[in-house]
C-alpha positions in Angstrom: 131.6 60.4 128.0 129.5 60.7 125.1 129.9 64.2 123.3 127.3 66.7 121.8 127.9 67.3 118.3 126.3 70.6 116.9 124.1 70.4 113.6 123.6 73.3 111.8 120.9 73.8 109.6 120.8 76.2 106.6 119.4 79.5 107.7 116.3 80.7 106.3 116.5 84.1 104.3 113.6 86.0 103.9 112.6 87.1 100.3 113.1 90.7 100.0 109.7 92.6 100.4 107.9 93.6 97.6 107.1 97.1 97.7 105.8 99.7 95.3 108.4 102.7 95.0 106.7 106.1 94.5 108.4 109.2 92.7 108.7 112.2 94.8 106.3 113.8 92.7 103.5 111.1 93.3 103.7 111.2 97.1 103.9 115.1 96.8 100.6 114.8 95.0 99.3 112.6 97.6 100.3 115.4 100.2 98.1 117.5 97.9 95.3 115.7 98.3 95.5 115.0 102.2 95.7 118.9 102.7 92.7 119.5 100.5 90.7 116.8 102.3 92.2 118.4 105.9 91.3 121.7 104.9 87.6 120.7 103.7 87.1 118.9 107.2 88.6 122.0 109.3 86.2 124.2 107.9 83.0 122.2 108.3 84.5 121.8 111.9 85.0 125.4 112.3 81.6 126.0 110.8 80.0 123.8 113.7 82.3 125.1 116.5 80.8 128.6 115.4 77.6 127.6 115.2 77.6 126.0 118.8 79.2 128.9 120.1 76.5 131.1 118.9 73.5 128.8 119.9 74.7 127.3 123.4 77.2 129.6 124.7 77.1 127.7 127.9 77.2 124.3 126.4 80.6 122.6 127.4 79.8 119.2 126.0 78.6 120.6 122.6 81.8 122.7 122.5 84.2 120.3 123.6 82.7 117.8 121.0 83.4 120.4 118.1 87.0 121.1 119.3 87.9 117.3 119.7 86.6 117.0 115.9 89.3 119.8 115.0 92.0 118.0 117.1 90.7 114.6 115.3 91.1 116.2 111.8 94.7 117.4 112.6 95.7 114.5 114.1 94.4 112.3 110.9 96.2 114.6 108.8 99.7 114.2 110.6 99.2 110.8 110.6 98.8 110.6 106.9 101.8 113.0 106.4 104.0 110.7 108.8 103.3 107.6 106.4 104.3 109.5 103.3 107.7 111.0 105.0 108.3 107.2 105.8 107.8 106.2 102.2 110.4 109.0 101.1 112.8 107.8 104.0 112.5 110.9 105.7 110.7 111.0 109.3 
């Protein structure tokens, strides 16, 4: 009866990934930039919502669209902050 022989190939090792390591201060500055951008976007969205309430108080679609814009702004900020925390090894 013939016997099978197992041939082992050398294992392939991936080279370490090249990651740019940022300091905590650099990441903190990025967080401040995100906060500033978010604040600006929220202010615009709030102004738009306020105007829609004044002009079209019974227009559900117009008011809902402004609320969706606010939610999207907060979601974008949350995603950006999560990425920054991941860079710091904190999630």
